[in-house]
C-alpha positions as CSV (number, residue, x, y, z in Angstrom):
1,X,-30.6,-19.3,19.0
2,X,-30.8,-15.5,19.5
3,X,-31.1,-13.6,16.0
4,X,-27.9,-11.8,16.8
5,X,-26.0,-15.1,17.3
6,X,-27.4,-16.4,14.2
7,X,-26.2,-13.6,11.9
8,X,-22.9,-13.7,13.7
9,X,-22.6,-17.3,13.0
10,X,-23.9,-17.0,9.5
11,X,-20.9,-14.3,8.9
12,X,-18.4,-16.8,10.4
13,X,-19.7,-19.6,8.1
14,X,-19.5,-17.5,5.1
15,X,-16.1,-16.4,6.1
16,X,-14.9,-20.1,6.7
17,X,-16.3,-20.8,3.2
18,X,-14.2,-18.0,1.6
19,X,-11.1,-19.1,3.4
20,X,-11.3,-22.8,1.9
21,X,-8.8,-21.6,-0.9
22,X,-6.1,-20.9,1.5
23,X,-3.3,-23.2,1.6
24,X,-1.9,-24.7,4.7
25,X,1.0,-22.2,5.2
26,X,1.3,-19.8,7.9
27,X,-1.1,-16.7,7.1
28,X,-0.3,-13.1,7.5
29,X,-3.1,-10.4,8.3
30,X,-2.6,-6.8,7.2
31,X,-4.7,-4.9,9.8
32,X,-5.0,-1.2,9.7
33,X,-7.3,-0.7,12.6
34,X,-10.5,0.4,10.7
35,X,-13.5,-1.6,11.3
36,X,-13.2,-3.7,8.3
37,X,-9.9,-5.0,9.0
38,X,-10.6,-5.4,12.7
39,X,-13.5,-7.6,11.5
40,X,-11.2,-9.6,9.5
41,X,-8.8,-10.1,12.6
42,X,-11.8,-11.4,14.9
43,X,-12.9,-13.8,11.9
44,X,-9.7,-14.9,10.9
45,X,-8.6,-15.6,14.6
46,X,-11.9,-17.8,14.9
47,X,-11.2,-19.6,11.8
48,X,-7.6,-20.2,12.9
49,X,-8.5,-21.4,16.1
50,X,-11.2,-23.8,14.4
51,X,-8.6,-25.1,11.9
52,X,-5.6,-24.8,14.0
53,X,-3.9,-22.5,11.7
54,X,-0.9,-20.0,12.4
55,X,-1.8,-16.3,12.0
56,X,0.8,-13.6,12.1
57,X,-0.7,-9.9,12.2
58,X,0.9,-6.6,10.9
59,X,0.0,-3.1,10.9
60,X,1.6,-0.2,9.1
61,X,2.0,3.0,10.9
62,X,2.1,5.7,8.2
63,X,2.6,8.5,10.6
64,X,0.1,10.9,8.8
65,X,-2.1,11.4,11.9
66,X,-1.0,12.4,15.4
67,X,-2.9,9.2,16.6
68,X,-1.6,6.7,14.2
69,X,0.7,4.9,16.6
70,X,-2.1,4.7,19.1
71,X,-4.2,3.0,16.4
72,X,-1.4,0.7,15.8
73,X,-1.0,-0.1,19.3
74,X,-4.6,-0.9,19.6
75,X,-4.5,-3.3,16.8
76,X,-1.3,-5.0,18.6
77,X,-3.1,-5.4,21.9
78,X,-6.1,-7.0,20.1
79,X,-4.0,-9.3,18.2
80,X,-2.1,-10.6,21.2
81,X,-5.2,-10.8,23.2
82,X,-6.5,-13.1,20.5
83,X,-3.1,-14.9,20.6
84,X,-1.5,-13.8,17.6
85,X,2.0,-12.2,17.1
86,X,1.8,-8.6,15.8
87,X,4.4,-6.3,14.4
88,X,4.1,-2.4,13.8
89,X,6.1,-1.4,10.6
90,X,6.8,2.5,10.0
91,X,6.3,4.2,7.0
92,X,6.9,8.0,6.1
93,X,6.1,9.5,2.9
94,X,8.7,11.7,1.7
95,X,7.8,12.8,-1.9
96,X,6.6,16.2,-2.3
97,X,4.8,15.8,-5.7
98,X,2.9,12.5,-7.3
99,X,0.3,10.5,-6.7
100,X,0.3,9.9,-3.0
101,X,-2.4,7.1,-2.7
102,X,-0.4,5.0,-5.3
103,X,2.9,5.7,-3.4
104,X,1.2,4.5,0.0
105,X,-0.3,1.5,-1.6
106,X,3.1,0.4,-3.2
107,X,5.1,1.2,-0.1
108,X,2.6,-0.9,2.1
109,X,2.6,-3.7,-0.2
110,X,6.5,-3.7,-0.2
111,X,6.8,-3.4,3.5
112,X,4.4,-6.1,4.1
113,X,5.8,-8.4,1.6
114,X,9.4,-7.9,3.2
115,X,7.8,-8.6,6.6
116,X,6.1,-11.9,5.3
117,X,9.1,-13.2,3.7
118,X,11.0,-12.7,7.0
119,X,8.2,-14.7,8.8
120,X,8.0,-17.5,5.9
121,X,4.6,-16.3,5.2
122,X,3.2,-16.7,1.7
123,X,-0.1,-15.5,1.8
124,X,-1.4,-12.3,3.4
125,X,-5.1,-11.3,4.1
126,X,-6.4,-7.9,3.3
127,X,-9.9,-6.6,4.5
128,X,-11.3,-5.1,1.4
129,X,-15.1,-5.6,1.2
130,X,-18.0,-5.1,-1.5
131,X,-18.0,-1.6,-0.4
132,X,-14.6,-1.0,-1.4
133,X,-14.9,-2.9,-4.5
134,X,-17.7,-0.3,-5.6
135,X,-15.7,2.7,-4.3
136,X,-12.8,1.6,-6.5
137,X,-15.0,1.3,-9.5
138,X,-16.4,4.6,-9.1
139,X,-13.2,6.3,-8.6
140,X,-11.6,4.7,-11.5
141,X,-14.6,5.9,-13.7
142,X,-14.3,9.3,-12.6
143,X,-10.7,9.5,-13.5
144,X,-11.7,8.3,-17.0
145,X,-10.1,4.6,-16.7
146,X,-10.5,2.4,-19.8
147,X,-12.4,-1.1,-19.7
148,X,-9.2,-2.7,-17.9
149,X,-8.7,0.0,-15.5
150,X,-12.7,-0.5,-14.5
151,X,-12.1,-4.1,-13.6
152,X,-12.9,-5.2,-10.3
153,X,-10.4,-6.0,-7.4
154,X,-9.1,-9.4,-7.7
155,X,-10.0,-11.7,-4.9
156,X,-6.5,-13.0,-5.0
157,X,-3.2,-11.6,-6.7
158,X,0.3,-12.5,-6.6
159,X,2.9,-9.5,-6.0
160,X,6.2,-9.3,-4.7
161,X,6.2,-13.1,-4.5
162,X,3.3,-13.0,-1.9
163,X,-0.3,-14.1,-2.5
164,X,-2.7,-11.3,-1.6
165,X,-6.1,-12.7,-0.7
166,X,-9.5,-10.6,-0.1
167,X,-11.7,-13.0,1.8
168,X,-14.3,-10.2,2.6
169,X,-15.0,-9.0,-1.0
170,X,-18.5,-10.6,-0.7
171,X,-19.3,-9.1,2.6
172,X,-20.9,-5.6,3.2
173,X,-19.3,-3.1,5.4
174,X,-22.4,-2.7,7.5
175,X,-22.6,-6.6,8.1
176,X,-18.8,-6.3,9.4
177,X,-19.9,-3.5,12.0
178,X,-22.9,-5.4,13.0
179,X,-20.5,-8.5,13.5
180,X,-18.1,-6.5,15.7
181,X,-20.8,-5.4,18.0
182,X,-21.6,-8.8,19.0
183,X,-17.9,-9.9,19.5
């Protein structure tokens, strides 16, 4: 077998291993259009086909860049080409002061939670990687967070009555880029 195909097969195997914890309910995927979340979409699609699972995909259009709708539509096209339904949810930032990143994160989770509940989805996959884990630690350290604030991202967390699961936390971003090049 070609070395590239071997590496892709190994990444797919690792993803399937990570997904063993996921219950039998329909699964939601939050896909931004970035490389990590697109890799999540492809890996999850292969996994769903293999294990006959139902995936529903969602993208938040935050309207912060002129091309944000184009990105969301690209994800929609890709998800539907893989055989999965896709919804685009709109969010616009209205506050003039405060912590934008925190507001955006909370708004995304609230929008996705409401979407998931309407679709009878109890678990939503997120595309955070080992690189995101390290970046989060460093940002929190720079802000002077205490020991609790420096804790790593949870692999799984319940919020707004939805289980949020990060199956890519053990993956490096460069491996996911490599993976996408051979799909």
